[in-house]
C-alpha positions as CSV (number, residue, x, y, z in Angstrom):
1,X,4.2,-18.4,21.9
2,X,1.3,-18.1,24.3
3,X,-0.5,-15.1,25.8
4,X,-0.7,-15.3,29.5
5,X,-0.8,-13.0,32.6
6,X,1.7,-14.9,34.8
7,X,4.9,-16.5,33.8
8,X,6.3,-19.2,36.1
9,X,8.4,-21.3,33.7
10,X,11.7,-19.6,34.3
11,X,11.6,-17.3,37.3
12,X,15.3,-16.3,36.8
13,X,14.2,-14.3,33.7
14,X,10.8,-12.8,34.8
15,X,8.0,-13.0,37.3
16,X,5.3,-11.5,35.2
17,X,4.3,-9.8,32.0
18,X,2.2,-6.6,31.6
19,X,-0.2,-5.9,28.8
20,X,1.7,-5.2,25.6
21,X,5.0,-6.5,27.0
22,X,6.9,-9.6,25.8
23,X,9.0,-11.8,27.9
24,X,11.3,-14.7,26.9
25,X,11.8,-18.1,28.5
26,X,13.4,-21.3,27.4
27,X,11.5,-23.8,25.3
28,X,12.4,-26.7,27.7
29,X,10.7,-29.9,26.4
30,X,8.9,-28.1,23.5
31,X,10.0,-28.3,19.9
32,X,11.2,-24.7,20.1
33,X,14.3,-23.0,21.6
34,X,12.3,-20.3,23.2
35,X,8.8,-19.3,24.3
36,X,7.9,-15.7,24.1
37,X,5.0,-14.7,26.4
38,X,2.8,-11.6,25.9
39,X,-0.5,-10.3,27.2
40,X,-3.2,-9.0,24.9
41,X,-5.4,-6.1,25.9
42,X,-9.0,-6.1,27.0
43,X,-11.1,-4.2,24.5
44,X,-13.6,-1.5,25.4
45,X,-14.9,0.8,22.7
46,X,-14.2,4.0,24.6
47,X,-10.6,2.9,25.2
48,X,-10.1,1.7,21.6
49,X,-6.9,3.7,20.9
50,X,-5.2,2.3,24.0
51,X,-6.3,-1.3,23.1
52,X,-4.9,-0.8,19.5
53,X,-1.6,0.5,20.8
54,X,-1.3,-2.4,23.3
55,X,-2.0,-5.0,20.7
56,X,0.5,-3.5,18.3
57,X,3.1,-3.5,21.1
58,X,2.4,-7.3,21.7
59,X,3.3,-8.2,18.1
60,X,6.1,-5.7,17.8
61,X,7.8,-6.7,21.1
62,X,7.6,-10.4,20.2
63,X,9.2,-9.7,16.9
64,X,11.9,-7.5,18.5
65,X,12.8,-10.3,20.9
66,X,12.9,-12.8,18.1
67,X,15.3,-10.5,16.2
68,X,17.5,-10.0,19.2
69,X,17.8,-13.8,19.7
70,X,18.6,-14.4,16.0
71,X,15.5,-16.5,15.6
72,X,14.9,-17.6,12.0
73,X,11.2,-18.4,12.5
74,X,8.4,-17.2,14.7
75,X,5.0,-18.8,15.4
76,X,2.1,-16.5,16.4
77,X,-1.1,-17.6,18.1
78,X,-4.0,-15.2,18.0
79,X,-3.1,-12.8,20.8
80,X,-6.4,-11.0,20.9
81,X,-8.7,-13.6,22.5
82,X,-12.5,-13.5,22.2
83,X,-12.8,-13.5,25.9
84,X,-11.2,-10.1,26.0
85,X,-13.7,-8.7,23.6
86,X,-11.4,-7.5,20.8
87,X,-13.1,-7.4,17.4
88,X,-11.5,-10.1,15.3
89,X,-11.1,-8.3,12.0
90,X,-9.6,-5.1,13.6
91,X,-7.1,-7.2,15.5
92,X,-6.2,-9.2,12.5
93,X,-5.4,-6.0,10.6
94,X,-3.0,-4.9,13.4
95,X,-1.4,-8.3,13.6
96,X,-0.7,-8.7,9.8
97,X,0.2,-5.0,9.4
98,X,2.7,-5.0,12.2
99,X,4.4,-8.2,11.0
100,X,4.5,-6.8,7.4
101,X,6.1,-3.5,8.5
102,X,8.6,-5.2,10.7
103,X,9.7,-7.6,8.0
104,X,10.1,-4.7,5.6
105,X,12.7,-3.2,7.9
106,X,14.2,-6.3,9.6
107,X,13.4,-9.0,7.1
108,X,17.0,-10.1,6.7
109,X,16.9,-11.9,10.0
110,X,13.5,-13.6,10.2
111,X,12.9,-16.2,7.4
112,X,9.5,-17.5,8.3
113,X,6.4,-16.2,10.3
114,X,3.6,-18.7,11.0
115,X,0.1,-17.7,12.1
116,X,-1.5,-20.5,14.1
117,X,-5.2,-19.9,14.1
118,X,-8.4,-21.8,15.0
119,X,-11.4,-22.4,12.8
120,X,-13.0,-19.3,14.4
121,X,-10.2,-17.0,13.0
122,X,-9.2,-18.9,9.9
123,X,-11.7,-17.2,7.5
124,X,-10.7,-13.7,8.6
125,X,-7.0,-14.4,8.2
126,X,-7.5,-16.0,4.8
127,X,-9.4,-12.9,3.7
128,X,-6.9,-10.3,4.9
129,X,-3.6,-12.1,4.3
130,X,-3.6,-11.3,0.6
131,X,-3.9,-7.6,1.4
132,X,-0.6,-7.5,3.4
133,X,1.2,-10.4,1.7
134,X,-0.2,-10.5,-1.8
135,X,1.2,-13.1,-4.2
136,X,0.2,-11.1,-7.3
137,X,-1.0,-7.7,-8.5
138,X,-4.4,-9.2,-9.1
139,X,-4.6,-10.6,-5.6
140,X,-3.5,-7.2,-4.2
141,X,-6.1,-5.3,-6.2
142,X,-8.9,-7.7,-5.1
143,X,-7.9,-7.2,-1.5
144,X,-7.7,-3.4,-1.5
145,X,-11.4,-2.9,-0.5
146,X,-10.6,-4.5,2.8
147,X,-7.9,-1.9,3.6
148,X,-8.9,0.2,6.7
149,X,-8.8,4.0,6.8
150,X,-6.0,3.9,9.4
151,X,-3.0,2.1,8.1
152,X,-0.7,3.2,10.9
153,X,2.8,4.7,10.7
154,X,6.0,3.3,9.1
155,X,6.1,0.6,11.8
156,X,2.4,-0.2,11.5
157,X,1.6,1.4,14.9
158,X,-2.0,2.9,15.0
159,X,-1.9,6.7,14.7
160,X,-4.6,9.1,15.7
161,X,-3.5,12.6,14.4
162,X,-5.9,14.6,16.4
163,X,-4.6,13.0,19.6
164,X,-0.9,13.6,18.9
165,X,0.9,15.8,21.4
166,X,2.1,19.3,20.4
167,X,5.2,20.4,22.1
168,X,5.3,24.0,23.3
169,X,8.3,25.7,21.6
170,X,10.8,26.5,24.4
171,X,8.4,27.2,27.3
172,X,9.4,30.3,29.1
173,X,11.4,31.8,26.2
174,X,10.3,34.9,24.5
175,X,9.1,34.8,20.9
176,X,12.0,37.0,19.8
177,X,14.5,34.6,21.2
178,X,12.8,31.7,19.5
179,X,13.0,33.3,16.1
180,X,16.7,33.9,16.6
181,X,17.4,30.2,17.4
182,X,15.2,28.5,14.9
183,X,17.4,26.4,12.6
184,X,14.7,24.6,10.5
185,X,11.7,26.9,10.5
186,X,9.8,24.7,13.0
187,X,10.8,26.5,16.2
188,X,12.6,23.5,17.8
189,X,15.9,24.1,19.6
190,X,17.8,21.0,18.4
191,X,20.9,21.8,20.5
192,X,18.7,21.5,23.6
193,X,16.7,18.5,22.6
194,X,19.6,16.5,21.1
195,X,18.7,12.9,20.5
196,X,15.8,12.8,22.9
197,X,12.5,11.3,21.7
198,X,10.9,14.7,21.5
199,X,13.2,15.5,18.6
200,X,11.2,13.2,16.5
201,X,7.9,15.1,17.1
202,X,6.5,17.6,14.7
203,X,6.3,21.3,15.3
204,X,3.2,23.3,15.8
205,X,1.0,22.7,12.7
206,X,-0.7,26.0,12.9
207,X,2.7,27.8,12.9
208,X,3.8,25.7,10.0
209,X,0.8,26.9,8.0
210,X,1.6,30.4,8.9
211,X,5.2,30.0,7.8
212,X,4.1,28.5,4.5
213,X,2.1,31.6,3.8
214,X,5.0,33.7,4.6
215,X,7.4,31.6,2.5
216,X,9.6,30.9,5.5
217,X,9.2,27.1,5.9
218,X,12.3,25.1,5.0
219,X,12.3,22.9,1.9
220,X,12.6,19.7,3.9
221,X,9.7,20.7,6.2
222,X,7.6,21.6,3.2
223,X,8.3,18.3,1.6
224,X,7.4,16.5,4.8
225,X,4.1,18.3,5.0
226,X,3.4,17.6,1.4
227,X,4.0,13.9,2.0
228,X,1.6,13.9,4.9
229,X,-1.0,15.6,2.7
230,X,-0.6,13.0,0.0
231,X,-0.9,10.1,2.4
232,X,-4.2,11.5,3.6
233,X,-5.4,11.5,0.0
234,X,-4.1,8.0,-0.5
235,X,-5.8,6.7,2.7
236,X,-9.1,8.2,1.6
237,X,-8.7,6.8,-1.9
238,X,-8.3,3.3,-0.5
239,X,-11.3,3.5,1.8
240,X,-13.9,5.3,-0.5
241,X,-16.2,3.7,-3.0
242,X,-14.9,4.8,-6.4
243,X,-16.8,2.2,-8.6
244,X,-18.7,5.0,-10.4
245,X,-15.4,6.5,-11.6
246,X,-13.9,3.1,-12.4
247,X,-16.9,2.3,-14.6
248,X,-16.0,5.2,-17.0
249,X,-12.9,3.3,-18.1
250,X,-11.1,6.6,-18.5
251,X,-7.8,5.4,-16.9
252,X,-6.3,1.9,-17.2
253,X,-3.0,0.1,-17.4
254,X,-2.0,-1.6,-20.6
255,X,1.4,-3.0,-21.8
256,X,4.9,-1.6,-21.8
257,X,6.7,0.7,-24.2
258,X,9.8,-0.1,-26.2
259,X,11.9,0.7,-23.1
260,X,10.0,-1.7,-20.9
261,X,8.2,1.0,-19.0
262,X,4.5,0.6,-17.9
263,X,2.0,2.3,-20.2
264,X,-1.0,4.0,-18.7
265,X,-3.9,5.1,-20.9
266,X,-6.2,8.1,-20.3
267,X,-9.3,8.3,-22.6
268,X,-10.4,12.0,-22.7
269,X,-13.8,11.2,-24.3
270,X,-14.7,9.0,-21.3
271,X,-14.4,11.8,-18.8
272,X,-17.8,13.6,-18.4
273,X,-16.2,16.5,-16.5
274,X,-19.5,18.4,-15.9
275,X,-21.3,15.3,-14.5
276,X,-18.8,13.7,-12.1
277,X,-17.3,14.6,-8.8
278,X,-13.8,15.7,-9.8
279,X,-12.4,15.2,-6.3
280,X,-13.5,11.5,-6.6
281,X,-11.7,11.5,-10.0
282,X,-8.6,12.7,-8.3
283,X,-8.9,10.0,-5.6
284,X,-9.4,7.3,-8.3
285,X,-6.2,8.5,-10.1
286,X,-4.2,8.2,-6.9
287,X,-5.8,4.9,-6.1
288,X,-4.8,3.4,-9.5
289,X,-1.4,5.2,-9.9
290,X,0.2,4.9,-6.5
291,X,1.8,1.5,-7.1
292,X,2.4,2.2,-10.8
293,X,4.4,5.4,-10.1
294,X,7.0,3.7,-8.0
295,X,8.7,2.6,-11.3
296,X,9.2,4.4,-14.6
297,X,6.0,4.8,-16.6
298,X,4.5,6.7,-19.5
299,X,1.0,8.2,-20.2
300,X,-0.9,7.9,-23.4
301,X,-3.7,10.5,-23.5
302,X,-6.3,10.0,-26.3
303,X,-7.7,13.4,-27.0
304,X,-9.6,11.8,-29.9
305,X,-13.2,13.2,-30.5
306,X,-13.4,15.0,-27.1
307,X,-15.9,17.7,-26.7
308,X,-15.9,20.8,-24.5
309,X,-17.6,18.6,-21.8
310,X,-14.5,16.3,-21.7
311,X,-11.8,18.9,-21.3
312,X,-10.1,18.8,-17.9
313,X,-9.9,22.2,-16.3
314,X,-6.4,23.6,-15.8
315,X,-7.2,24.2,-12.1
316,X,-7.9,20.5,-11.7
317,X,-4.7,19.5,-13.4
318,X,-2.7,21.9,-11.3
319,X,-4.3,20.5,-8.2
320,X,-3.5,16.9,-9.3
321,X,0.1,17.9,-10.0
322,X,0.4,19.6,-6.6
323,X,-1.2,16.8,-4.6
324,X,0.6,13.7,-6.0
325,X,3.8,12.3,-4.5
326,X,7.2,13.2,-5.9
327,X,7.6,9.7,-7.4
328,X,4.8,10.5,-9.9
329,X,6.9,13.4,-11.3
330,X,10.2,11.7,-11.1
331,X,9.2,8.4,-12.8
332,X,6.9,9.9,-15.4
333,X,9.1,9.7,-18.6
334,X,6.7,10.7,-21.4
335,X,3.2,11.9,-22.1
336,X,1.9,11.0,-25.6
337,X,-0.9,13.5,-26.5
338,X,-2.7,11.6,-29.3
339,X,-4.9,13.5,-31.8
340,X,-4.4,17.0,-30.4
341,X,-6.3,20.0,-31.7
342,X,-4.8,23.4,-32.2
343,X,-6.7,24.6,-29.2
344,X,-5.4,21.8,-27.0
345,X,-1.8,22.4,-28.1
346,X,-2.1,26.0,-27.1
347,X,-3.7,25.1,-23.8
348,X,-1.0,22.6,-23.1
349,X,1.8,25.1,-23.9
350,X,0.3,27.6,-21.5
351,X,-0.2,25.0,-18.8
352,X,3.3,23.6,-18.9
353,X,4.9,27.1,-19.2
354,X,3.1,29.0,-16.5
355,X,1.4,26.4,-14.2
356,X,3.8,23.5,-13.7
357,X,7.5,23.1,-14.3
358,X,9.5,20.2,-15.6
359,X,6.7,18.7,-17.7
360,X,7.0,20.5,-21.0
361,X,9.9,18.4,-22.3
362,X,8.0,15.2,-21.6
363,X,5.0,16.0,-23.7
364,X,4.9,14.6,-27.3
365,X,2.0,15.6,-29.6
366,X,1.0,12.6,-31.8
367,X,-1.1,13.3,-34.8
368,X,-1.4,9.6,-36.0
369,X,-1.0,6.2,-34.4
370,X,1.9,5.5,-36.7
371,X,3.9,8.0,-34.8
372,X,2.9,6.5,-31.5
373,X,4.1,3.0,-32.7
374,X,7.7,4.2,-32.9
375,X,7.6,4.4,-29.1
376,X,5.0,1.7,-28.2
377,X,4.2,-1.4,-30.1
378,X,0.6,-1.6,-31.2
379,X,0.3,-5.0,-29.4
380,X,1.1,-3.2,-26.1
381,X,-1.9,-0.8,-26.1
382,X,-5.6,-1.6,-25.6
383,X,-7.2,0.9,-28.0
384,X,-10.8,2.2,-27.6
385,X,-12.5,1.3,-30.9
386,X,-13.5,4.8,-31.7
387,X,-9.8,5.9,-31.6
388,X,-8.9,3.2,-34.2
389,X,-11.8,4.2,-36.4
390,X,-11.0,7.9,-36.2
391,X,-7.3,7.3,-37.0
392,X,-8.2,5.0,-39.9
393,X,-10.4,7.7,-41.4
394,X,-7.8,10.4,-41.0
395,X,-4.5,8.6,-41.5
396,X,-5.3,5.2,-43.0
397,X,-5.6,1.8,-41.3
398,X,-3.1,1.6,-38.4
399,X,-2.0,-1.9,-39.5
400,X,-1.1,-0.8,-43.0
401,X,2.6,-0.8,-42.2
402,X,2.4,-4.3,-40.7
403,X,1.6,-6.9,-43.4
404,X,-0.3,-10.0,-42.3
405,X,1.7,-13.1,-41.3
406,X,2.3,-15.6,-44.2
407,X,1.0,-18.3,-41.9
408,X,-2.5,-16.7,-41.9
């Protein structure tokens, strides 16, 4: 594949190619069945959005042609040339992201994608490839700091929310008539629009907020807005420096429980509620948990030796519960509340009874580690030392029921 402004190889197919388009010609004497030609955009900072959209279209249209021609492999050169002034790292993000998104949807047809780069681009591609095509969880986590704030839509296309078009609701119709015809609470006449592209656009955001306050927004629309809100939190969590929260070691992944579900540990004593930015704590929770919550998981909360300065406010917990994606709630199978006090039991009961729903039956109060080990093997949990010391004082050594191996 080669970016060019004029195609003369096969004039029976095309006589030119515009920016962002892709045209197909035969491979002739090359070791390829076809050549796909595309033209990358010129880059100017004031027209950045147009350049991003055009570059996305280049990669997307090339892949679409490859799919239509049942190609099993595609080789990409670097479409954004230095001569056209496109920032290399920004362009590489778009290239890798677009290919990744396309393969997620149409991966059954294309078996191999090759990026042919020069020494000038190689280092950038080597740095960003693990972010979009990680070979392990460790490689993925190491690459996350390079994730940009804008990760595009489901197809990888750049999205600028404040520039999206709002469609007037039935121009010329009276507000009374609109209310009568509204089917989904968004003020869109679906019988008029049918399958037109406008049908995929969102309704007036301001009106949606008003309808939410009035309790009139449909459940589907409400869920869609909630998902957009969560995606904004996730995007911010991936772009913000959260190293100060991470250093607290208050949330970490350990082994699996007896059912093979991921175990996440929360250490209450390590959360200085009065000293940290709780919004950043919420961002860190989302940053860590987003890829964990896609599968079934359990939480182990060590309430051991917490003071009044470590107690999470119920308003914060309610906010966290309201912000997170539905997968968090669906895949959370148990919360083991270790070393609870009478006060914490009462607080938990009130919170799960009056603030959130569907959580009460998942909470298990654990007074000793021996009880916890009936659900999670001790080898599958990384314990803070003070938790073991406290439990040994109160309930005896945790390994008492596990005699030493005769080989020792």
